C-alpha positions as CSV (number, residue, x, y, z in Angstrom):
1,M,0.1,0.1,-0.8
2,K,2.9,2.5,0.7
3,K,5.2,1.3,-1.8
4,R,1.8,2.5,-4.3
5,L,1.5,6.0,-2.9
6,Y,4.6,7.6,-2.7
7,P,5.4,6.7,-6.0
8,S,2.2,7.9,-7.5
9,N,2.9,11.1,-4.6
10,A,6.4,11.6,-6.8
11,V,4.6,11.7,-9.5
12,S,2.0,13.7,-9.1
13,F,4.4,16.2,-7.9
14,R,6.4,16.2,-11.5
15,E,3.0,16.2,-12.6
16,H,2.7,19.1,-11.1
17,S,5.8,20.5,-10.5
18,S,5.5,23.3,-13.2
19,I,2.0,25.2,-11.2
20,F,4.1,25.4,-8.3
21,L,7.2,26.6,-10.3
22,F,4.9,29.4,-11.4
23,I,3.5,30.5,-7.4
24,V,6.4,30.7,-6.1
25,V,7.9,32.6,-9.1
26,L,4.5,34.3,-9.1
27,F,4.8,35.5,-5.7
28,F,8.5,36.8,-5.4
29,M,7.2,38.6,-8.0
30,G,5.1,40.1,-6.6
31,V,7.9,40.7,-3.1
32,I,10.1,42.7,-5.7
33,F,7.1,45.1,-7.5
34,G,5.6,45.4,-3.4
35,A,9.3,46.6,-3.2
36,I,9.6,48.5,-5.8
37,V,6.2,51.0,-4.6
38,V,8.4,51.6,-1.9
39,N,10.7,53.6,-4.4
40,S,7.8,55.3,-6.5
41,M,7.0,56.8,-3.1
42,S,7.5,60.7,-2.9
43,F,9.2,62.1,0.3
44,T,6.1,63.1,1.6
45,Q,4.5,60.0,1.9
46,K,7.2,58.2,2.9
47,E,7.8,60.5,6.0
48,D,4.1,60.4,6.5
49,L,4.0,56.8,6.8
50,F,7.3,57.0,9.5
51,Y,5.8,59.4,11.0
52,Y,3.1,56.6,12.0
53,L,5.7,53.6,12.2
54,S,7.3,55.4,14.9
55,Q,4.5,55.7,16.8
56,F,3.5,52.2,16.6
57,F,7.6,51.3,17.6
58,G,7.7,54.6,20.0
59,Q,3.9,52.2,22.0
60,V,5.6,49.2,21.5
61,S,9.0,49.6,23.0
62,T,6.8,51.0,26.4
63,E,3.9,49.1,27.0
64,N,1.8,46.1,25.1
65,A,1.0,47.4,22.0
66,G,-2.6,44.3,23.1
67,E,-3.2,41.5,24.4
68,N,-1.5,39.0,23.0
69,S,-4.8,36.5,22.5
70,D,-7.0,39.8,21.2
71,L,-3.3,39.5,18.2
72,F,-4.2,35.9,17.8
73,L,-7.3,35.6,17.2
74,Q,-7.3,38.6,14.1
75,S,-4.3,36.7,12.9
76,F,-6.2,34.1,13.1
77,L,-8.6,35.1,11.5
78,H,-7.1,37.6,8.8
79,N,-5.0,34.1,7.8
80,S,-7.6,31.7,7.7
81,K,-10.2,33.9,5.5
82,F,-7.1,34.5,3.8
83,I,-6.9,30.6,2.9
84,G,-10.8,30.2,2.9
85,L,-10.7,32.5,-0.2
86,I,-8.1,30.4,-2.2
87,W,-9.8,27.3,-1.7
88,I,-13.6,28.2,-2.1
89,L,-12.2,30.2,-5.6
90,G,-10.1,27.1,-6.9
91,I,-13.3,24.4,-6.3
92,S,-14.9,27.6,-8.8
93,I,-14.5,27.8,-12.2
94,I,-13.5,31.4,-12.5
95,G,-11.8,31.5,-9.2
96,L,-8.5,31.0,-11.8
97,P,-7.1,34.3,-12.3
98,V,-8.4,35.8,-8.8
99,I,-5.9,33.5,-6.4
100,L,-3.2,34.2,-8.7
101,I,-3.7,38.4,-8.2
102,L,-4.5,37.4,-4.6
103,L,-1.0,35.7,-4.5
104,F,0.3,38.5,-6.3
105,V,-0.7,41.4,-3.8
106,K,0.3,38.9,-0.5
107,G,3.7,38.9,-1.9
108,M,3.6,41.9,-3.0
109,V,2.4,43.6,1.1
110,V,5.3,41.5,2.2
111,G,7.7,43.4,-0.4
112,F,6.3,47.1,0.1
113,T,6.5,46.4,4.2
114,V,10.6,45.2,4.1
115,G,11.2,47.5,1.4
116,F,10.3,50.7,3.4
117,L,11.3,50.1,6.6
118,V,15.0,49.1,4.8
119,S,14.9,52.4,2.5
120,Q,13.8,54.2,5.3
121,M,16.0,52.8,8.8
122,G,18.8,50.6,6.9
123,W,20.7,48.0,8.5
124,K,18.2,48.5,11.9
125,G,14.6,48.2,9.7
126,F,16.3,45.0,7.7
127,L,16.3,44.0,11.9
128,L,13.0,45.2,12.6
129,A,11.8,42.9,9.5
130,V,13.9,40.3,10.7
131,S,12.1,40.2,14.0
132,S,8.4,41.3,13.9
133,I,7.5,39.6,10.0
134,L,9.9,37.2,9.4
135,P,9.4,34.0,12.0
136,Q,5.6,34.1,11.3
137,N,6.4,34.1,7.7
138,L,8.3,31.4,7.6
139,I,5.0,29.6,8.2
140,I,2.6,31.5,6.1
141,I,3.9,31.3,2.9
142,P,5.4,28.2,2.2
143,V,1.1,27.7,3.4
144,F,-0.1,30.4,1.5
145,I,2.5,28.9,-1.9
146,I,0.9,25.8,-1.2
147,M,-2.9,25.9,-1.1
148,A,-2.4,29.1,-4.0
149,A,-0.7,25.9,-6.3
150,L,-3.7,22.5,-4.9
151,S,-6.6,25.6,-5.9
152,V,-5.2,25.9,-9.0
153,I,-5.0,22.2,-9.9
154,F,-8.6,21.6,-8.9
155,S,-9.7,24.6,-10.3
156,L,-7.9,23.5,-13.9
157,R,-9.1,19.9,-13.2
158,M,-12.7,21.2,-13.2
159,I,-12.3,23.5,-16.0
160,K,-11.4,20.1,-17.9
161,K,-14.2,18.0,-16.3
162,Q,-15.9,21.1,-17.6
163,F,-15.3,21.6,-21.2
164,M,-13.5,18.0,-22.2
165,K,-15.3,15.7,-22.6
166,Q,-12.9,12.6,-22.8
167,Y,-11.3,13.4,-19.3
168,A,-12.0,10.5,-17.6
169,K,-10.1,11.2,-13.9
170,P,-12.3,11.2,-10.6
171,L,-12.9,14.5,-9.4
172,A,-13.6,12.8,-6.3
173,P,-9.9,11.3,-5.2
174,L,-8.6,14.9,-5.8
175,L,-11.5,16.2,-3.6
176,K,-11.3,14.9,-0.2
177,G,-6.8,16.1,-0.7
178,Y,-8.2,19.3,-1.1
179,I,-10.1,19.2,1.9
180,F,-8.2,18.2,4.1
181,A,-4.6,20.6,2.5
182,L,-7.5,23.2,3.4
183,I,-8.0,21.4,7.5
184,A,-4.2,20.9,7.6
185,A,-4.1,24.8,5.6
186,V,-6.1,26.2,9.0
187,V,-3.8,24.3,11.6
188,F,-0.9,25.7,10.1
189,I,-2.4,29.5,10.0
190,S,-2.6,28.5,14.0
191,A,1.1,27.8,14.3
192,A,2.1,31.0,13.2
193,S,-0.9,32.8,14.7
194,I,0.3,31.6,18.0
195,V,4.4,33.0,16.9
196,E,3.3,36.7,15.3
197,A,1.3,36.6,18.8
198,Y,3.8,36.0,21.2
199,L,6.7,35.2,19.8
200,S,7.2,37.7,17.4
201,P,6.1,41.0,19.4
202,W,8.8,40.1,21.7
203,L,11.6,39.3,19.7
204,M,10.0,43.6,17.9
205,K,9.9,45.2,21.8
206,T,13.6,43.7,22.2
207,M,14.9,44.1,18.9
208,I,13.4,47.8,19.5
209,T,14.8,48.8,22.5
210,S,18.7,46.9,21.9
211,I,19.1,49.0,18.0
212,S,17.2,52.3,20.2
213,I,14.7,53.2,17.9
């Protein structure tokens, strides 16, 4: 049974490796575009945004930015909604382009955030981005990329089933795996939310204090 399963999974991954590669490239294109957008901002826009950012950093360094449990819930709901939306779009025929747009925008937000911190604060901004953004995104970004790739694969299967009558592969086994992927994604999102709510604020406060922002 196991001997059959592993080769089947390996063949399936090779079959869709181009989709996974495309999704990864699309996400990092979004990251690069977000970093470029920072450079296109005017001096006044950067100063205004940095002012509010400095206010936030000052608040973090002197007191708790908010209850950890509230931050956990907010992070979990936000990321779960994003994953859920991608999942739902995957089972709809017209959702394919929206999935790609959402992933690109997600990459753009990450790129803009890191790019803005680095452009305004140099190496301090880089260290701040590493401490406040990187920990949870080490989990969130792979989950988003894998879920987006699986959604694209499922959507393409739906399109083939709808418009290519000779397409004989059943959707039921794929749907079961697709549901399992959603459950697994939510579990990983929970872990990422714990990191974002309990670890990242502490790291950010420690970093702000040590580099004297």
